[in-house]
C-alpha positions in Angstrom: 130.8 104.8 93.7 133.7 103.2 95.5 136.6 101.5 93.6 135.6 98.1 94.4 132.1 98.8 93.4 133.3 100.4 90.3 135.5 97.3 89.4 132.7 95.1 89.7 130.6 97.4 87.3 133.3 97.5 84.8 133.4 93.7 84.9 129.5 93.6 84.0 129.9 96.3 81.2 132.6 94.1 79.6 130.5 90.9 80.1 127.7 92.7 78.4 129.1 93.8 75.4 131.6 92.2 72.5 134.1 94.9 72.7 134.2 98.2 74.7 136.7 101.0 74.3 138.5 102.8 76.9 136.9 106.3 75.9 133.5 104.4 76.1 134.3 103.3 79.8 135.5 106.6 80.9 132.4 108.4 79.7 130.2 105.7 81.3 131.8 105.8 84.7 132.7 109.5 84.5 136.6 109.1 84.8 139.8 109.8 82.9 140.9 107.3 80.2 144.1 107.1 82.3 142.2 105.8 85.2 140.4 103.4 83.2 143.7 101.9 82.1 144.7 101.6 85.7 141.3 99.9 86.5 141.7 97.3 83.6 145.3 96.7 84.7 144.1 96.1 88.3 141.3 93.7 87.1 144.0 91.7 85.1 146.3 91.2 88.2 143.3 90.0 90.0 142.8 87.5 87.5 139.9 88.6 85.3 140.8 87.7 81.8 140.7 90.7 79.8 141.8 90.8 76.2 142.7 93.8 74.3 142.4 94.4 70.5 144.5 97.1 69.1 142.3 99.9 67.8 139.2 98.0 68.7 138.9 98.0 72.3 138.5 95.5 75.4 136.8 92.3 75.9 136.4 89.1 78.3 137.9 86.1 77.2 134.9 84.0 76.1 133.6 81.4 78.8 134.4 83.9 81.8 131.4 85.0 83.9 130.7 86.4 87.1 128.6 84.5 89.7 125.0 85.0 89.8 124.0 88.6 90.4 122.2 89.9 93.7 119.8 92.7 93.5 119.7 95.5 95.9 116.1 96.5 97.1 116.3 99.7 95.1 117.2 98.0 91.9 114.4 95.5 92.4 112.0 98.4 93.1 113.3 100.1 89.7 112.7 96.7 87.8 109.3 96.3 89.4 108.2 99.9 88.1 109.7 99.0 84.5 107.7 95.7 84.6 104.6 97.8 85.3 105.4 100.1 82.4 106.1 97.2 80.1 102.7 95.7 80.8 101.0 99.2 79.9 103.2 99.9 77.0 104.0 96.6 75.1 102.1 93.7 74.5 102.0 90.0 75.7 105.0 89.0 73.7 107.3 91.2 76.0 105.1 91.5 79.2 105.3 87.4 79.8 109.3 87.4 79.8 109.1 90.5 81.9 107.0 88.6 84.6 109.4 85.6 84.3 112.4 88.0 84.8 110.8 89.7 88.0 110.0 86.4 89.3 113.8 85.6 89.3 114.5 88.9 90.9 112.5 88.2 93.8 113.9 84.6 94.2 117.3 86.1 94.8 116.0 88.6 97.4 116.2 87.9 101.0 113.1 87.6 102.8 112.3 90.9 104.3 113.2 93.1 101.0 111.2 90.4 99.3 108.1 91.3 101.4 108.6 95.1 100.8 108.7 94.6 97.2 105.5 92.4 97.1 104.0 95.2 99.2 105.1 98.0 96.7 104.0 95.8 93.7 100.5 95.6 95.1 100.2 99.2 95.8 101.2 100.4 92.2 99.1 100.7 89.2 98.9 102.7 85.9 95.8 103.8 84.0 98.0 105.1 81.2 97.7 102.9 77.9 98.3 103.3 74.4 95.8 104.4 71.8 94.1 101.5 70.2 95.0 97.7 70.3 98.7 97.2 70.9 100.8 95.3 68.4 101.3 91.7 69.0 104.7 91.2 67.6 107.3 93.6 69.4 109.4 90.8 70.3 109.5 89.6 66.8 110.8 93.1 65.7 113.1 93.2 68.7 114.7 89.9 67.6 115.2 91.2 64.1 116.7 94.5 65.2 119.1 92.5 67.6 120.2 90.0 65.2 120.4 92.2 62.3 118.0 90.4 60.1 115.7 91.3 57.5 111.7 91.8 58.3 108.7 90.9 55.9 105.2 92.2 56.7 102.4 93.6 55.0 101.6 97.2 56.0 98.2 98.7 56.2 97.4 102.5 55.6 96.0 105.1 57.8 92.6 104.4 56.5 92.9 100.4 56.7 93.8 99.7 53.3 96.5 97.1 53.0 99.7 97.9 50.7 102.1 95.8 49.3 104.2 93.4 51.1 107.5 95.2 52.7 111.1 93.9 53.1 112.6 96.2 55.6 116.1 96.3 57.4 115.2 97.3 60.9 117.5 100.2 62.3 115.3 101.4 65.3 112.4 100.8 67.5 110.8 104.2 69.0 108.0 104.7 71.2 106.2 108.1 70.3 102.8 109.7 70.1 101.5 106.7 72.3 102.7 104.0 69.6 105.6 101.9 68.8 107.3 102.8 65.6 109.7 100.7 63.5 112.3 102.8 61.7 113.9 100.9 58.9 115.3 100.8 55.4 112.6 99.9 53.1 113.8 98.0 50.2 110.4 98.7 47.9 111.0 102.4 48.4 114.9 102.6 48.6 114.6 104.8 51.7 114.4 105.0 55.2 110.6 104.6 56.5 108.7 105.0 59.7 106.2 102.1 60.3 103.6 102.1 63.0 103.9 98.5 64.5 100.1 98.3 65.2 99.6 98.5 61.1 102.2 95.7 60.6 100.5 92.4 59.6 102.1 88.8 59.2 105.3 89.8 60.4 108.2 87.3 59.9 112.0 87.4 60.3 113.9 86.2 57.2 117.2 84.3 57.6 118.8 87.0 55.6 121.1 89.3 57.4 122.1 92.8 56.7 125.1 95.1 57.5 124.0 98.4 59.3 123.9 101.3 57.6 126.6 104.2 59.0 124.2 107.0 58.3 121.6 105.9 60.8 121.3 106.7 64.4 118.2 106.4 66.5 119.0 109.1 68.6 119.6 111.4 65.7 116.6 110.4 64.1 114.5 111.5 67.2 116.4 114.7 67.3 115.5 115.2 63.4 111.9 114.8 63.9 109.7 117.7 63.3 109.5 120.4 66.2 106.2 121.5 67.2 106.7 125.1 65.9 103.2 126.3 65.7 101.9 128.2 68.7 98.3 129.0 69.7 96.7 130.8 72.8 93.9 129.1 74.4 91.8 130.1 77.3 90.4 127.4 79.6 88.1 127.2 82.4 89.7 126.0 85.6 88.8 122.5 85.5 89.6 122.1 81.9 93.0 123.8 82.3 94.1 121.0 84.8 93.1 118.4 81.9 94.5 120.4 79.2 98.0 120.6 81.2 98.0 116.9 81.7 97.1 115.9 78.2 98.7 118.1 75.7 101.9 116.2 75.1 103.5 118.6 72.4 104.5 121.2 75.0 103.1 124.1 77.3 104.9 127.2 76.4 103.2 129.6 78.7 100.2 130.0 81.4 98.8 133.0 82.7 95.9 133.1 85.3 93.6 135.7 85.9 90.4 135.6 88.2 90.6 132.0 88.0 90.8 131.7 84.0 93.8 130.1 82.5 95.4 131.1 79.1 97.7 128.6 77.9 100.2 128.9 75.1 100.3 125.6 73.2 102.8 124.3 70.6 101.9 121.9 67.9 103.2 120.5 64.7 99.7 120.7 62.9 96.6 122.6 63.4 94.1 119.7 62.6 95.3 117.6 65.6 95.1 120.6 68.1 91.6 121.5 66.5 90.2 118.0 67.1 91.6 117.7 70.8 90.2 121.1 71.6 86.7 120.4 70.4 86.7 117.8 73.1 86.4 120.7 75.7 83.2 122.3 74.3 82.7 125.7 75.4 85.5 125.2 78.3 87.9 126.2 75.9 88.3 129.4 73.6 90.9 129.8 70.9 92.3 133.5 71.2 94.7 133.0 68.3 95.6 132.5 65.7 92.4 133.0 63.5 93.4 130.2 61.3 92.9 127.6 64.1 89.6 129.1 65.1 88.3 128.9 61.7 89.7 125.3 61.3 87.7 124.3 64.3 84.4 125.9 63.3 84.9 123.9 60.0 85.6 120.6 61.9 82.7 121.2 64.4 80.2 121.9 61.3 81.4 118.7 59.4 80.8 116.8 62.5 77.4 118.1 63.2 76.3 117.6 59.6 77.4 114.0 59.7 75.5 113.0 62.9 72.5 115.3 61.8 72.3 112.9 58.8 72.0 109.8 61.0 69.1 111.4 62.8 67.0 111.8 59.8 
């Protein structure tokens, strides 16, 4: 990035945040702090109204904005890709605004790039979708998270039972295991809790605001999640091995192929989830170890067989 582009990008960073430290700008642009100071001075000499608050950081004076931004074709293509993923992994509360935003992106593109972007969009699709029905209130959760306002909702248990209403201070919104999860301080429990968004009902944002807790970090929360430490060796027929490598999201540790037969070492957090998934392969998957997983698969298969046998009588 040349210096002119960097100075423009620095203004955009300042415009998008209330306060920015020199250390943050140095890390963001891969510069030394001394170079950041020189760039800020150059922007000031060019007439950009930058205010410095001792010990806090830098900000643009209120009311200063750059002219409307033009997008490059590569940036527009990236946004089109992002829009496709928004449709697959969110709900109408977010996919609608995303389509509106993409329409604005197209409107500022020249004719030729716009035609190429339209062609790209027509040629892209995704079959990936989250499990079950997606939540219909992600925009509400996002708004509470951004405004630091308390959420109130009813929460359903794993088996559909409805639990007591909750008041929660939202601290993080994380997508894992194919679902959206709200990480928040539950006032009922007096602790952080992980709420699946698809189990939240009657979601509303209260007028009450809260002070963010200094001990929470979304990144640290993700890093502290249980690691898939359990390992199993599974022998798959060739076609089944291809599917297994595509589907098993907790990790493929090793693969050995001998005479067309694939032996995969898979990691997991718990055996029941792996056992249930492996049963979907029928005789195309064979557990080589550990024995505890093999016994569990037999138990689950027998329970399933008894259940359906009763339905036939």
